[in-house]
N, C-alpha and C positions, 0 to 999 in steps of 0.2 A: 548290567549287560544290555538290557532293553534300550536304555538311553543311548548307549554308545552305537548300537546298531542304527538307531533313528538318525543320528547326526551323520554317520557315514553315508546313509542313503541320500539325505538331503544334500550333502557336499557333492556326491556323485551326479545328481540331477543338475545342480547349479553348473557344474563343469561342462556337462553335456550341452546345456543351453548357451553357454558362452562360446562354445566351439562351433555351433551349428551355423550362426550368421557368417563366420569367416568361410565355411565350406560353401555356402550359397553364393557369396560374392566371388569366390574363385571361379565357380561354374559360370557365372554371368560374365566375367572377363573373357571367356573363350568365345562368346557370341560376337559376331561382326556388329560394329557401330555404324549407324546410318549417318552418312555425311551430308551436312547442310552447307550450301554455298550461298552467300549473300552477295548481291551484285548492286553496286551503287555508282555515283558519279564523283566519289572522293578522289578516285585515282586520276580522273581527267582534270580536276581542279588542281591537284598537286602538280601534275604534269605542266599545266599552264603557268603556275607559279614559278616552277623550276625553269622553264624557258625564258620567262621574263627576268629572273634573277641572274641567270647565266648570260644573258645578252649584254653585249658591249654597247648597245644603243638603247634609246627610249623606245620600247617595244611592248604592245599589249597583245595578248593571245587568248583566243577563245577555241576551245577543243570541241570536236563533234559532238560528244555527249552533252555538253553544255547547250549547244545549238538546238539539239533535239529536245531539251527540256524547256526551252523558252517558247512562250506563245506568240511567236512572230510569224507574219505571213511571208516575208521574203528576206533577203540578205540585207537589205538596208535597214530593216527594223532590228536585225541582229546587231549590226554595228553600233546602233543607238546605245546599246548597253555598255559600250567602252567609254571610259572617261576621256574627255576632250573631243569626242565626235558627236556632231549633231546632224540631223536629217531634215529634209524638207518633205512635206506630205501633199499629195494631190488626192482629193476626195477621201481623206483619211488613210490612204495607203502610203507607206514610206517609199520615196522616189530617189532624190538626190542625197549625197553624203558629203559632209564638209568636216574638215579636220582643223581644229583651232580657228574656226570661223571662215575658212576659205575652201572653195570648191575646186581649186587648181591642185588636184591630186593625181597620183598615177595609180592605176589598177593593174595588178599582175595575177596571172593564173599560173600556179606552179612556178613562180619566177619569171614567166614570160609575159611581155606586154600584150595587152588585149586592144581591140579596135572598138571604138564607140559608134553607135548608130545615129547620133545626132550632132548638131553644130556645137563646137565648143567643149565636147566630152573628151575626156582623157582616160577612157576605159569603157567597160561594158556597162549596161543599164542594170543597177542593183535590183530594181523592182522585177526584172525579168528572170532573176535567179532564184530558184527555191533553195532554201537552207539544207534540205535533205541530201543534196548531191555534194555538199562540202564537208570535208573532214576537219578543217581548222582554218581560222582567219588570224592573219597577222596584221597589225597596224603599226607601222614604223613611223615615229613622229619626228625624227631628226634626220637630215640628209647624210648618206654615206657615199663613199667614192664608188662602191660597187653597185649602187642603185642607178636606175635609168633617170636621166635629167628630166626636168619639167615639173616637179612636185614642189610646190610651195608649202602646202599644209603637211603632206606626208605620203607615204606609200602604203597601199593596201594589197596584201598578198593573199590570195585565195588558194587553198590547197585541197585538192581532191583525194579520194581514198587511193592509197598505193597498195597494190596486190601483194608485192613481196614483203610488206609490213604486217601482213595479216598473220595472226597466231592460229587461227581456226578458219574453217569455211565460213564466209559471210553470206547470210540470207536473212532479209528483213523485208517486212511490208507493213504499210500503215494505211488505214482508211479512215477519213474524217468527213464529217458533214457540218456545213455552217448555214445557219438559217437566220435571216433578219426579219424582224417584225415590220420594217419599213418597205419591204420589197414584196412585189407580187409573185415573184418566182419561187419555186420549190427550193429545198435544201440544196446547197451548192457543194459538189463533192471536191475532195482533196485526196489524191492517191499518190503514194510514193513507195518506192522499193528499191532494193539493191541486192546484187549477188556477186561474190567474188571467192577466188580460190587460187591456190599456187600449186605447182607440180615440180618435183625434183626429178630431172631426167639426166640421161648421159650427156645431152648437149648443154646442160645448165639447168638453171631454175627459171621456170615460166610462172607468170602470174597474170590474172585477168579479173577486172572488176568492171561491172556494168550497173549504172544507177540511173533512175529516172523518176519523174514526177509529172502529174497532171492536175491542174488546179482551175477551178471556176469560181469566180468570186463576183458578188453582186453587191456593189458598194453604193450607199445612199448618203447624200449630205444635203444640208440646207444652205441656201445662198440668199442673204437679204438683198433686196433691190428697191431702188427709189426711182420713180418715174416723175417727170415734169411736163412732158409734151410740149416742149418749147415755151413754157410759161416763164415770163420775165415780170418781176414785181419791183415796185419802186417805193422809196420812203421819202417823203418831203420833210426836210429838217424843220420847217416852220410849222407844219402840222403832221406830226408823226402818225403814220398809219399806212396801210396798203392802198395803192392806186391801181386802177385797171391798166393793163398793158397798153391799151390804145391811147391812153393819155399820158404815157411816160415822156413823150417828146415835149409836153407842155409844162413840165415841172422845171422850176428854176435850177440854175446851176448849183452844184453841191448835192444834188439828189443822189442817193445811193440806189444803185441797180444791183439786183441779185437774182439768181436763179432759185425759183421757188419749187418746193416739192408738193406735187399734187396728191400722191398716195404712196404708201409703203406696202410691199408685199414680200413674201418669203417663198422662194422657189425650191422645190424638192427635186433633186437630180439623181437618177439612178444610172450608174455606169457598170457595165459587165465586162469582166476580165477573163480571158482564158489563157493560161499559161502552160507551157510545155517545155520540159528540161530533160536533157538525156547526156550523160557523161560516161565516157568509156576510157579505161586506162589499161595499156598492155605493157608489161615489163619482161625483160629477159636479161638474166645475169649469167653470162657464160663462164665467169670466174669470180673470185672474190674481189678482184680490182676492176672489174668492168660491168657496166650496167647500161642497158638500152631500154628506152621506153618511148611509147607512142600514146598521146592524149588526144581525145576528140570530145568536144563540148558543143552541144546544140541548145540554143535558147530561143524561144519564140513566144511572143505575147500579142494577142489580139484584143482590142477593146472597141 
């Protein structure tokens, strides 16, 4: 009898232990679970690939999130990341853009032609535009009937942020400082910010986006230089060697004259840039089939 009671007690204890974890787990399921949201650039990369895949033409696309992640100073250096696009640099800063080796391209802003500020330009100066005010860049490498004529290499379409495309209120700010060991100036600031929102009213849906940037850059570059100070040297074929410039006229025919280099030096040049960008977009959609918009973009660079 004693043995039987002992076994029954052990069995009852084991059953109680087996049930207890299930009861605890049930109590934990009733507690709210903390939600963790991870944000990355995978969506923007997938969107760019989809636009390229669905396009009926040869087109490359860079989305805004990709632009913000690239260490580029202006829009010209952003375009350098696209296959088939080359840029020219001045003092280390990207300036001109070439598509397939030619600079005869058309630049559009939200599908509208832009006006250049210099001779022979077919659009805005890319070094004047900060990448922070652009939401997407399209490079169309093959001509289409719907594009504006005059592009030999391709068409570059710059897209600003559209307020009615926002899912939530847009509010962003970025502060950066750049310092060069070759410059005597202090750290150069780079400020950029954007705000946008949309409202659904009885008169339709309204949206507004304002973005801007202010950049100071101090660019240093070395330039080798050769000076000769009007020195002319001669070589006598019968007696090779250098002859003084005053006796060059007495050398027989066949004497080789050339410009001699007296000394070589290397010049350090500092250039200061101040760039200001402001972009504003206003949209109004009174119905599902009608949309009105107003865009204003201001770019200014002093050097």
